[in-house]
C-alpha positions in Angstrom: 21.7 3.1 -22.4 18.8 4.2 -20.2 15.5 2.3 -20.6 13.1 4.5 -22.7 10.2 2.2 -23.8 8.2 -0.7 -22.6 10.2 -3.0 -25.1 13.5 -1.6 -23.6 12.3 -2.6 -20.2 11.4 -6.1 -21.1 14.9 -6.5 -22.8 16.6 -5.2 -19.7 15.2 -8.1 -17.8 16.8 -10.8 -19.9 20.0 -12.9 -19.2 20.3 -11.8 -15.6 20.8 -15.3 -14.2 18.3 -14.8 -11.4 17.7 -17.7 -9.0 14.0 -17.9 -9.4 12.2 -21.1 -8.3 8.6 -21.9 -9.5 6.8 -25.1 -9.2 10.0 -26.6 -7.5 12.2 -25.9 -10.5 14.9 -23.2 -11.3 13.4 -20.9 -14.1 15.9 -20.6 -16.9 14.6 -17.2 -18.1 11.8 -15.5 -16.2 11.0 -13.2 -19.1 9.7 -16.3 -21.2 8.0 -18.0 -18.6 4.2 -18.1 -19.3 3.3 -17.7 -15.6 5.7 -14.8 -15.1 5.4 -13.0 -18.4 1.9 -11.5 -17.6 3.4 -9.7 -14.6 6.2 -8.4 -16.6 3.7 -6.9 -19.1 2.0 -5.1 -16.3 5.2 -3.4 -15.2 5.8 -2.6 -19.0 2.7 -0.7 -19.0 4.0 1.8 -16.6 6.6 2.7 -19.2 4.0 2.6 -22.0 1.9 5.2 -20.1 4.8 7.4 -19.6 5.3 7.5 -23.3 1.7 8.0 -24.2 0.7 10.3 -21.4 4.0 12.1 -20.1 2.0 14.8 -18.3 0.2 12.0 -16.1 3.1 9.3 -15.9 6.2 11.6 -15.8 7.7 14.6 -14.0 10.6 17.0 -14.1 13.1 16.0 -11.3 15.2 18.5 -9.3 17.6 15.8 -8.6 18.5 14.7 -12.2 17.3 17.9 -13.9 15.4 15.6 -16.5 11.9 14.2 -17.1 11.5 11.1 -15.2 9.1 8.3 -14.7 6.6 9.3 -11.9 7.3 6.1 -10.1 10.9 7.3 -9.5 9.9 10.9 -8.8 10.5 12.5 -5.4 7.4 14.4 -4.7 8.0 18.3 -5.0 4.5 19.6 -4.7 1.1 18.6 -3.5 0.1 18.2 -7.2 2.9 15.6 -7.5 1.3 13.5 -4.8 -2.1 13.9 -6.4 -0.8 12.9 -9.8 0.5 9.7 -8.4 -3.0 8.7 -7.5 -4.4 9.7 -10.7 -1.6 7.7 -12.5 -2.4 4.7 -10.3 -6.0 4.6 -11.1 -5.3 4.8 -14.9 -2.9 2.0 -14.7 -5.4 -0.1 -12.8 -7.8 0.5 -15.6 -5.3 -0.5 -18.2 -4.0 -3.7 -16.7 -6.8 -5.0 -14.5 -4.2 -6.1 -11.8 -1.3 -5.0 -9.8 1.4 -3.1 -11.8 4.0 -3.7 -9.0 5.7 -0.4 -8.9 3.8 1.6 -6.1 6.1 0.0 -3.4 9.2 1.4 -4.9 7.6 4.9 -5.4 6.4 5.0 -1.8 9.7 3.6 -0.4 11.6 6.2 -2.2 9.7 9.0 -0.8 9.7 7.9 2.7 13.3 7.1 2.8 14.0 10.5 1.3 12.6 12.3 4.2 13.6 9.8 6.9 17.4 9.8 5.7 17.3 13.6 6.2 16.0 13.4 9.6 18.6 10.9 10.6 21.4 13.0 9.4 20.1 15.9 11.3 19.6 13.8 14.5 22.6 11.6 14.3 25.1 13.5 12.2 25.0 10.7 9.5 25.4 11.1 5.7 22.5 8.8 4.5 20.6 11.5 2.7 23.4 12.4 0.4 23.8 8.7 -0.4 20.1 8.3 -1.0 19.8 11.3 -3.4 22.7 9.9 -5.4 21.1 6.6 -5.5 17.7 8.0 -6.6 19.4 10.2 -9.2 21.1 7.2 -10.7 17.7 5.3 -10.8 16.2 8.2 -12.6 18.8 8.5 -15.1 18.7 4.8 -16.0 14.8 4.6 -15.6 15.0 1.5 -13.5 12.3 -0.2 -11.5 12.8 0.0 -7.8 11.2 -2.8 -5.7 10.5 -2.4 -2.0 11.3 -5.2 0.6 9.7 -4.5 4.0 7.7 -7.4 5.2 9.8 -9.8 7.2 8.6 -13.4 7.7 8.4 -12.5 11.5 8.6 -16.0 13.0 7.0 -15.8 16.5 4.8 -12.7 16.4 4.8 -12.4 20.2 8.6 -11.9 20.2 10.8 -9.0 19.1 13.4 -9.6 16.3 16.2 -10.0 18.8 14.1 -12.5 20.9 13.4 -15.0 18.0 14.8 -18.4 18.2 16.2 -18.0 14.7 17.4 -14.4 14.1 17.0 -15.0 10.4 13.2 -14.4 10.9 13.8 -10.7 10.3 16.6 -9.5 7.9 19.4 -8.4 9.9 23.2 -7.4 9.8 25.4 -10.4 10.3 28.8 -8.8 9.7 29.9 -5.2 9.8 32.9 -4.3 7.6 34.8 -1.1 6.9 33.2 -1.0 3.3 29.7 -2.1 4.1 27.5 -4.7 5.8 26.3 -8.4 5.1 22.8 -9.2 5.6 20.7 -12.4 6.1 17.0 -13.3 6.3 14.0 -13.2 4.1 11.3 -10.9 3.1 7.8 -12.1 2.2 4.9 -11.3 -0.1 7.3 -9.2 -2.2 5.3 -7.7 -5.1 7.2 -7.3 -8.4 10.6 -8.1 -7.0 11.5 -10.4 -9.9 10.4 -7.8 -12.3 12.5 -5.0 -10.6 16.2 -3.9 -11.2 16.9 -2.9 -7.5 15.4 -3.7 -4.1 15.2 -1.2 -1.4 15.5 -3.3 1.8 13.7 -1.7 5.0 12.8 -2.7 8.6 9.4 -3.9 9.1 8.4 -2.5 12.5 9.2 -0.4 15.6 12.5 -1.7 17.0 14.2 -1.5 20.3 17.8 -0.8 21.1 18.5 -4.5 21.4 17.2 -4.8 17.7 20.0 -2.5 16.3 21.2 -5.2 13.9 17.8 -5.3 12.4 17.7 -1.6 11.7 19.0 -1.7 8.2 17.9 -0.1 5.1 19.8 -0.4 1.9 19.6 -0.8 -1.9 20.6 -4.2 -3.5 20.5 -5.3 -7.2 18.0 -7.8 -7.9 20.5 -10.0 -9.6 22.9 -10.2 -6.6 24.2 -13.8 -6.4 23.3 -14.2 -2.9 19.5 -13.7 -3.4 17.1 -16.5 -4.1 13.5 -15.9 -5.3 10.7 -18.5 -4.5 7.8 -17.5 -6.7 4.4 -17.4 -5.1 1.5 -19.6 -6.2 -1.6 -17.8 -7.4 -5.1 -19.2 -7.8 -5.7 -20.5 -11.4 -2.1 -19.6 -12.4 -1.5 -23.0 -14.2 -4.0 -22.0 -16.8 -1.2 -19.9 -18.4 0.4 -23.3 -19.2 -2.5 -24.8 -20.9 -2.3 -22.7 -24.1 -6.0 -21.3 -24.1 -6.4 -17.6 -23.9 -10.1 -17.2 -22.9 -9.8 -19.5 -19.8 -7.1 -17.0 -18.3 -9.6 -14.2 -18.2 -6.9 -11.7 -18.3 -4.1 -13.4 -20.5 -1.9 -10.4 -20.9 -1.5 -9.0 -17.6 -1.0 -10.5 -14.0 0.5 -9.7 -10.7 3.7 -11.2 -8.9 4.7 -12.0 -5.4 7.7 -14.0 -4.2 9.6 -14.8 -1.1 13.2 -13.1 -1.1 15.9 -15.1 0.7 19.1 -12.9 1.4 21.9 -15.4 2.0 24.9 -13.3 3.1 24.2 -10.4 0.7 26.8 -7.6 0.9 25.7 -4.0 0.7 28.5 -1.4 0.2 28.3 1.8 2.3 27.3 3.8 -0.7 24.0 1.8 -0.7 23.4 1.8 3.1 20.6 4.4 4.2 20.0 3.2 7.8 22.6 0.9 9.9 21.6 0.6 13.5 19.5 3.8 13.9 16.6 1.8 15.6 14.9 4.9 16.7 13.9 5.8 13.3 12.7 2.5 12.2 9.0 3.3 13.4 9.1 6.6 11.5 10.1 5.0 8.3 7.5 2.3 8.7 4.8 5.0 9.4 5.8 7.2 6.7 6.0 4.3 4.1 2.6 3.0 5.2 1.0 6.3 5.0 2.1 6.8 1.4 1.4 3.2 0.6 -1.9 3.0 2.1 -3.3 5.9 0.1 -1.6 4.4 -3.0 -4.3 1.8 -2.9 -6.5 4.1 -4.9 -5.0 1.8 -7.6 -7.7 -0.6 -6.7 -10.4 1.8 -8.0 -8.9 1.3 -11.4 -9.4 -2.4 -11.0 -12.8 -1.4 -9.6 -13.7 0.4 -12.8 -12.9 -2.8 -14.8 -15.0 -5.0 -12.7 -17.9 -2.5 -12.7 -17.6 -2.5 -16.6 -17.4 -6.3 -16.7 -20.5 -6.5 -14.4 -22.4 -4.0 -16.6 -21.3 -5.9 -19.7 -22.5 -9.3 -18.6 -25.8 -7.9 -17.6 -26.2 -6.4 -21.0 -25.2 -9.8 -22.6 -27.8 -11.5 -20.5 -30.5 -9.2 -21.6 -31.2 -7.7 -18.1 -29.3 -4.3 -18.2 -32.7 -2.4 -17.8 -33.8 -4.2 -14.7 -34.1 -1.8 -11.8 -32.1 -4.0 -9.4 -29.3 -4.4 -11.9 -29.0 -0.7 -12.2 -29.1 -0.2 -8.4 -26.2 -2.8 -7.9 -24.1 -1.0 -10.5 -24.8 2.3 -8.8 -23.8 0.7 -5.5 -20.6 -0.5 -7.0 -19.7 3.0 -8.3 -20.5 4.5 -4.9 -18.1 2.1 -3.2 -15.4 2.6 -5.8 -15.5 6.3 -5.6 -15.5 6.3 -1.8 -12.1 4.6 -1.9 -10.8 7.0 -4.4 -12.2 9.9 -2.5 -10.3 9.1 0.7 -7.2 8.4 -1.1 -7.0 11.4 -3.3 -8.1 13.6 -0.3 -5.1 12.3 1.6 -2.8 13.4 -1.4 -4.4 16.8 -1.6 -3.7 17.4 2.2 0.0 16.6 1.8 2.4 18.7 3.8 6.0 19.4 3.0 8.7 17.6 5.1 11.9 19.1 6.4 13.7 17.2 3.5 11.6 19.1 0.9 9.3 16.4 -0.5 5.6 16.1 0.4 4.0 13.5 2.7 0.4 12.7 2.4 -2.2 13.0 5.3 -1.8 10.0 7.5 -5.4 9.7 8.7 -7.0 9.9 5.5 -4.5 7.5 4.0 -5.4 4.9 6.6 -9.1 5.5 6.0 -8.4 4.9 2.3 -6.8 1.5 2.9 -9.3 0.6 5.6 -12.0 1.1 2.9 -10.0 -1.0 0.4 -9.9 -4.0 3.0 -13.8 -4.1 2.6 -15.2 -2.6 -0.5 -13.5 -4.6 -3.2 -15.1 -7.7 -1.5 -18.4 -6.2 -1.9 -17.9 -5.1 -5.4 -16.8 -8.6 -6.3 -19.9 -10.0 -4.6 -22.0 -7.9 -6.7 -20.2 -8.6 -9.9 -20.7 -12.4 -9.2 -24.2 -11.8 -8.4 -24.8 -10.1 -11.8 -22.6 -12.7 -13.6 -24.7 -15.7 -12.4 -23.8 -19.3 -11.8 -22.1 -19.8 -15.3 -19.2 -17.9 -13.8 -18.1 -21.0 -12.0 -19.6 -23.7 -14.2 -18.4 -22.5 -17.6 -16.6 -25.4 -19.4 -12.9 -25.0 -20.5 -11.5 -23.7 -23.8 -10.9 -27.3 -24.8 -14.6 -28.1 -24.8 -15.4 -25.3 -27.0 -12.6 -26.4 -29.4 -13.9 -29.9 -29.5 -15.9 -31.2 -32.6 -18.2 -32.9 -30.2 -18.9 -30.6 -27.4 -18.1 -27.3 -29.1 -21.3 -27.1 -31.2 -23.5 -28.1 -28.2 -22.0 -25.4 -26.1 -22.4 -22.8 -28.8 -26.0 -23.7 -29.1 -27.0 -23.8 -25.4 -24.9 -20.9 -23.9 -26.4 -18.3 -26.1 -28.0 -15.3 -24.4 -29.0 -12.0 -25.9 -29.4 -12.0 -29.7 -26.4 -10.5 -31.4 -23.9 -11.4 -28.6 -21.5 -14.1 -29.3 -21.1 -16.9 -27.0 -17.2 -16.3 -27.0 -17.7 -12.7 -26.0 -20.1 -13.8 -23.2 -17.6 -16.2 -21.8 -14.7 -13.8 -22.2 -16.3 -11.4 -19.8 -17.3 -14.1 -17.4 -13.7 -15.3 -17.3 -12.6 -11.8 -16.6 -14.8 -11.6 -13.7 -13.7 -15.0 -12.5 -10.1 -13.9 -13.0 -10.5 -10.8 -10.8 -12.7 -12.2 -8.1 -11.7 -15.8 -7.8 -8.7 -16.4 -10.0 -5.3 -15.1 -10.5 -5.8 -11.5 -10.3 -8.0 -11.9 -7.2 -4.5 -11.7 -5.4 -4.2 -8.2 -6.5 -7.8 -7.2 -6.1 -8.9 -8.9 -3.1 -6.3 -10.6 -0.8 -3.7 -7.9 -1.4 -6.4 -5.3 -0.7 -6.8 -7.0 2.6 -3.2 -7.4 3.7 -1.2 -5.2 1.7 0.3 -2.2 3.5 -0.8 -3.7 6.8 -3.8 -5.7 7.8 -7.2 -4.0 8.7 -6.2 -4.0 12.3 -3.0 -2.1 11.5 -5.2 0.8 10.1 -7.6 0.8 13.0 -4.7 1.1 15.3 -3.4 4.2 13.4 -6.9 5.6 13.0 -7.3 5.4 16.9 -4.0 7.1 17.4 -4.8 9.9 15.0 -8.4 10.5 15.7 -7.8 13.0 18.5 -10.7 12.0 20.6 -9.9 14.6 23.4 -10.4 17.3 20.8 -13.6 15.9 19.7 -14.9 15.7 23.2 -13.9 19.3 23.8 -15.9 20.4 20.8 -19.0 18.5 22.0 -18.7 19.9 25.6 -18.3 23.3 24.3 -21.6 23.3 22.3 -23.4 21.5 25.3 -22.2 24.2 27.7 -20.4 21.7 29.8 -17.6 23.1 32.1 -15.2 20.7 33.5 -15.8 21.9 37.1 -19.5 21.3 36.9 -19.1 17.6 37.6 -17.1 18.4 40.8 -19.4 21.0 41.9 -22.4 18.6 41.6 -20.7 16.0 43.7 -20.2 18.6 46.8 -22.9 18.3 49.4 -25.6 21.0 49.2 -25.3 23.9 51.8 -27.8 23.8 54.5 
């Protein structure tokens, strides 16, 4: 039966016998693990939103002819790309964390056009295979995870030059019916919570790197895959039993190292196999989609702005001019991120394959803003929160018969505001700026979809400086032969 609801999704993850290691131990059932479950809840919210607001979070697909979750939809218009951003912001508002499905959505749309181009250029049949795969994903309403970032080893060397070739996922055996891959993918968002993984190359490749030019779909529960769960700041609070100390007890993000130990991919699920010339194109199209997908952080920004305004109100300083000014600055920064991202979507152009690709320059500007502005938003939120943000005693102290009454007396602020509500909002700010969900709001904002320097490289490549110089010279009345003429000796 296809997954239809958030509850269906959670049920679909049970009894899969995944090899997931956390805190050095094999996890018996990830769905029931208190550290992992908040990340599952965040993905479930993508299903819940599609139920509650189908216009925003679903679309009618030409592939399957049915209404599908927007995260599985191949963009068929500019409006489809724009609606992705609107959905992403809403989900950020609802979860206050990373909801983990943007990678799969962006990988699907980039592979859709690149497989088409490979077929035209190389005579392959990848596009037909990929269409069939996506149609199946839509019909079952599965979650697709992306797997692009290799561990990379020695960054000064190409994949084929590595002392250990497993530093990049690569083909170790070619069979008539498919290939066997080995290696690892790092920082993989939501992988344990997905049903399928799209494995893709991570960088521009040379002819000597042909075995590393592999793209294909692998089920998450393949017996050859091991997941080593990433540690997050303050994650062990989920094991302590208290709710308030977690800050955001219901929702969280997820990253893991994925180890592929001789994993077989059948031909039907291979979408690139040695076509190294197209690796750079795939990476560029994916990162373009994914960088403007970081408008999701404006949903988190809305939450942090709301939390900062709330604590200012609770502390009795909401009307102070400097407080209002800081909130205005937070809103300005947040909307600047959103403006660049949604402008990139509005400027989308149709590809030869028929889907729509967002504007690359504006996508990179969006992501470059994201590498900076959430940090300033967090600084301002911490400024408005005050020192109690990091000196607030634990839940257990408030539950204690000895220390609880003391804390209730001395941690009061504005009349009519409970101490519990005050500490709830402080813990939320801590969660998003220092704790578990700072992973999704800060560090992921810095390095996800490429580090700041990666965006600067693309911006430099796309800025068309010669055209800008020509505009300036034209308005200044400069002619290119003027300089040469001025250097000639004057006539006597």
